C-alpha positions in Angstrom: -21.4 -38.5 46.0 -20.0 -36.0 48.8 -20.7 -32.3 49.2 -17.2 -31.5 47.5 -17.5 -33.7 44.2 -21.3 -32.3 44.0 -19.9 -28.4 44.5 -17.0 -29.5 41.8 -19.6 -30.7 39.6 -22.2 -28.1 39.9 -19.1 -25.7 39.0 -18.1 -27.9 36.4 -21.2 -27.5 34.7 -21.8 -23.6 35.2 -18.6 -23.1 33.8 -19.9 -25.3 30.9 -22.7 -23.1 30.1 -21.6 -19.7 30.2 -20.6 -18.5 26.7 -17.0 -17.3 26.1 -16.4 -13.6 26.6 -16.3 -12.2 23.0 -13.4 -9.9 22.3 -13.3 -6.4 23.7 -14.6 -3.6 21.3 -12.8 -0.2 21.5 -13.5 2.4 19.7 -12.6 6.6 18.9 -15.6 9.1 17.6 -14.5 12.3 16.3 -16.7 15.0 14.6 -15.4 18.3 13.8 -17.9 21.2 13.1 -17.6 24.2 14.4 -14.8 25.8 12.3 -13.7 29.6 13.2 -10.8 29.8 10.8 -12.2 28.0 7.8 -15.3 26.7 6.5 -17.8 25.2 9.0 -19.1 22.1 8.1 -23.2 21.6 9.2 -23.1 17.6 9.8 -20.1 16.4 11.7 -21.0 16.6 15.3 -24.1 15.6 14.1 -22.1 12.2 12.6 -20.2 11.7 15.2 -22.7 11.4 18.1 -25.1 8.9 15.5 -22.0 6.9 15.5 -20.9 6.8 18.8 -24.7 5.5 19.8 -24.7 3.3 17.0 -21.2 1.5 18.0 -21.9 1.5 21.9 -25.5 -0.8 20.6 -22.9 -3.3 18.6 -20.7 -3.6 22.4 -18.0 -1.1 21.7 -16.5 1.1 24.6 -16.5 4.6 22.8 -14.2 7.3 23.5 -16.1 10.4 21.7 -15.3 13.8 21.3 -16.4 16.7 18.9 -15.3 20.1 17.5 -11.4 19.1 19.4 -8.5 21.3 19.4 -5.2 19.5 18.1 -4.6 19.3 21.3 -7.8 17.5 22.4 -7.4 14.9 19.1 -4.2 14.0 20.7 -5.0 13.1 24.1 -8.1 12.0 22.7 -5.9 9.3 20.0 -3.5 8.5 23.1 -6.1 7.3 25.1 -7.3 5.3 22.7 -4.4 3.4 22.0 -3.9 3.1 25.7 -7.2 1.7 26.0 -6.7 -0.6 23.0 -3.5 -2.1 24.3 -5.2 -2.9 27.5 -8.1 -4.9 25.9 -5.8 -7.3 24.8 -4.6 -9.0 21.6 -8.0 -10.4 20.4 -9.7 -6.9 20.8 -11.5 -5.0 17.8 -10.5 -0.9 17.6 -12.5 1.1 15.3 -11.8 4.7 14.6 -14.1 7.0 13.3 -13.6 10.8 11.8 -16.2 13.6 10.3 -14.6 16.6 9.6 -12.5 18.6 7.3 -9.6 16.4 5.7 -7.1 17.5 3.3 -3.7 15.3 1.9 -0.6 16.9 1.3 2.7 14.8 0.1 1.9 12.0 0.6 0.0 12.1 4.0 -3.6 12.4 4.7 -4.3 15.6 7.4 -7.4 15.8 10.1 -8.1 19.4 10.9 -8.7 20.2 14.1 -10.3 23.1 15.0 -9.0 26.8 15.7 -6.0 25.7 13.3 -3.8 28.4 12.2 -3.1 26.9 8.9 -1.8 29.4 6.3 0.5 27.2 4.5 1.2 23.9 3.4 4.0 23.3 5.4 1.7 24.1 8.7 0.1 20.8 8.1 2.3 18.7 9.5 2.7 20.8 12.7 -0.9 22.0 13.1 -2.9 19.0 11.4 -3.2 15.6 12.5 -1.6 13.0 10.6 -4.1 10.2 10.0 -1.4 7.7 10.5 -1.4 8.7 14.1 -4.2 6.6 14.7 -2.7 3.6 12.8 0.3 4.1 14.9 -1.8 3.6 18.0 -3.3 0.6 16.5 -0.1 -1.3 15.3 1.3 -0.8 18.5 -1.7 -2.4 20.3 -0.7 -5.2 18.6 -4.9 -6.5 18.4 -6.3 -9.0 15.9 -8.2 -6.4 14.0 -8.8 -2.8 13.0 -11.5 -0.7 11.2 -10.4 2.9 10.3 -13.7 5.0 9.3 -13.1 8.5 7.8 -15.7 10.8 6.5 -13.1 13.8 5.8 -13.1 13.7 1.9 -14.5 17.3 2.0 -13.4 20.1 -0.6 -10.3 21.4 0.4 -11.1 23.8 3.5 -8.5 26.7 2.3 -9.3 29.6 0.4 -5.3 30.7 0.4 -2.9 29.9 -2.1 -3.5 29.5 -5.4 -5.0 27.0 -8.2 -1.1 26.0 -8.9 0.4 25.7 -5.4 -2.9 25.2 -2.8 -2.9 23.8 0.8 -3.1 20.4 0.6 -5.7 18.7 -2.0 -9.5 18.0 -1.7 -10.4 14.6 -0.5 -8.0 12.1 0.8 -5.0 10.1 -0.6 -5.8 6.0 -0.4 -3.4 4.6 2.2 -2.3 1.2 2.6 -4.1 -0.9 5.2 -1.7 -2.5 7.4 -2.3 -6.3 8.3 -5.7 -7.0 9.9 -6.9 -3.6 9.1 -9.9 -2.6 6.5 -9.7 1.6 6.2 -12.9 2.7 4.8 -13.1 6.0 3.2 -16.1 8.4 2.2 -15.5 8.9 -1.2 -13.5 7.5 -3.6 -9.8 8.7 -4.1 -9.6 12.1 -4.2 -13.0 13.1 -4.6 -14.7 14.8 -2.8 -17.7 13.7 -0.1 -20.5 15.4 0.8 -22.5 16.9 4.1 -25.9 16.4 5.2 -26.3 19.8 3.4 -25.9 18.3 0.3 -28.8 15.9 0.8 -30.9 17.9 2.6 -30.2 15.6 5.9 -29.1 16.8 9.2 -26.4 13.2 8.6 -23.7 12.5 6.0 -25.3 10.4 2.9 -22.0 8.4 4.3 -22.5 7.9 8.1 -26.2 7.5 8.0 -26.4 4.8 5.5 -23.1 3.4 7.2 -25.3 3.5 10.6 -28.3 1.6 8.6 -26.1 -1.0 7.0 -24.5 -1.8 10.9 -28.1 -2.7 12.2 -28.4 -5.3 10.2 -27.4 -9.0 11.8 -24.7 -11.6 10.3 -23.5 -9.1 7.5 -19.5 -8.7 7.4 -17.8 -5.3 7.0 -16.9 -5.9 3.6 -21.0 -6.7 2.4 -21.8 -3.7 5.0 -19.9 -1.2 2.8 -21.2 -2.7 -0.8 -24.7 -2.0 0.9 -23.5 1.9 1.9 -21.6 2.0 -1.9 -24.6 1.4 -3.3 -27.0 3.7 -0.5 -24.8 6.1 -0.7 -24.6 6.4 -5.1 -28.5 6.3 -5.0 -28.6 9.0 -2.5 -26.2 11.6 -4.0 -27.2 10.5 -8.1 -23.9 8.8 -8.6 -21.8 12.0 -7.2 -19.9 9.9 -4.7 -19.0 6.9 -4.3 -17.2 5.0 -1.1 -14.2 3.2 -1.1 -12.2 1.1 0.8 -9.1 -1.0 1.3 -8.4 -4.1 3.1 -5.8 -6.5 5.1 -8.5 -8.0 7.4 -7.4 -11.8 7.8 -10.5 -13.0 9.7 -14.0 -12.3 9.8 -16.0 -9.3 11.0 -19.6 -8.1 11.6 -20.9 -5.8 13.9 -24.1 -7.4 15.1 -24.2 -10.8 14.7 -26.6 -13.0 16.4 -27.6 -11.4 19.7 -30.2 -8.5 20.3 -27.1 -6.4 22.1 -25.0 -6.8 18.8 -22.0 -8.4 21.0 -20.8 -11.3 18.8 -21.0 -14.9 19.7 -17.2 -16.4 20.3 -16.9 -18.0 16.9 -16.9 -15.0 15.5 -15.1 -12.9 18.1 -12.6 -15.9 17.7 -12.6 -15.9 14.0 -9.1 -14.7 13.3 -5.9 -15.0 14.8 -3.9 -12.2 17.0 -2.4 -10.7 13.8 1.6 -11.4 14.0 3.9 -9.2 15.1 7.1 -10.1 13.2 9.0 -7.8 11.2 7.5 -9.4 8.2 4.2 -8.4 8.3 4.1 -5.7 10.6 6.6 -3.0 9.9 5.9 0.7 10.0 6.0 1.2 6.4 2.5 1.0 6.0 2.5 4.6 7.0 3.4 5.0 3.3 0.4 6.5 0.9 0.0 4.5 -2.6 0.8 7.0 -4.7 -1.7 7.4 -7.6 0.0 8.9 -9.9 1.7 5.5 -10.5 1.6 3.5 -13.9 -0.4 0.8 -11.7 -3.1 3.0 -10.2 -3.1 4.8 -13.3 -4.0 1.8 -15.4 -6.6 0.5 -12.5 -8.3 3.5 -12.2 -8.9 3.4 -16.7 -10.1 0.2 -16.7 -12.1 -0.5 -13.4 -15.4 1.4 -14.5 -15.8 -1.2 -17.7 -16.2 -5.0 -17.1 -14.5 -5.9 -20.6 -11.6 -4.4 -19.7 -11.2 -5.2 -16.1 -9.4 -8.3 -17.0 -6.8 -6.6 -18.4 -5.5 -5.4 -15.0 -4.5 -9.0 -13.9 -2.5 -9.3 -16.8 -0.5 -6.6 -16.6 0.0 -6.4 -12.3 -1.1 -9.8 -11.3 0.7 -8.8 -7.6 -0.8 -5.1 -8.3 -1.3 -2.8 -5.0 -5.3 -3.1 -6.4 -5.3 -6.9 -6.7 -7.9 -7.2 -4.0 -10.0 -4.5 -5.5 -9.8 -6.5 -8.8 -11.0 -9.4 -7.4 -14.0 -8.0 -5.8 -14.7 -5.8 -9.3 -14.4 -8.8 -11.2 -17.4 -11.2 -9.1 -19.4 -7.7 -9.6 -19.1 -8.1 -13.2 -19.4 -12.0 -13.0 -23.0 -11.0 -11.4 -24.2 -8.4 -13.8 -26.9 -9.1 -15.9 
């Protein structure tokens, strides 16, 4: 055998034995605590620090910042979008935010530090709409994205009246674009506790999420089910995490290896998200309006296993159909 053939064979064997590079993971983590114009929060900076470290352990390239102004948040979001686009169509993106958040006129707003907000119309100018991040993810055209919002605090604005407050406490559920899962610390319109509410330096939601992320081979939906159970127990049923999902592939934070980077079988489990206008349009920025008949009926029956099937009978293609099937499985497994 000639030297050339030996070299060629050696190169082939090396390529055969090398693991296929896993999909690149990119995350943006923001935690705002030290508000000066509204009530400061105890745990968001701690939460963001904890989350950033956990994400790095499972293979994410993390952009992180704490106590950010609006300009700094905008810059971080733009940088996140740029890196996510550069990571390619198989990249996995994650955005995490802990801090004050309110809903107003169908939009969820993340509140930056030192935001001079004295009336509701200021939110669109002085706060950061959550859909800005979804917009960056949509432009990146990558296959899978996660959004985690630990921002469902009490309404922080003391000005205004009960009939005309500046925004509403809690966050409103928004449609998850194709290939995206959006996780909320609390149910729609409900508030979430920070560390002070559970005698911890971390919020119950973020602490439970980081704990569950460390477990190997759990799909993200199973991670969130564990988180929901843990948070309910630690808050004595005062808080229940929520999520909406349009994921088309599998995702686990930690899969089969000590450093948390998934094997290729997991990294390539889903095809890149289609870019045709029928499946990836900008309509996702329109929120689910919770006072419509569909959502009112779901909120009425979801807590009662004897009634939950009524939702399917009335709304077989309703906006809560994914939640219906999950709830139905829970009811079937209940003793």
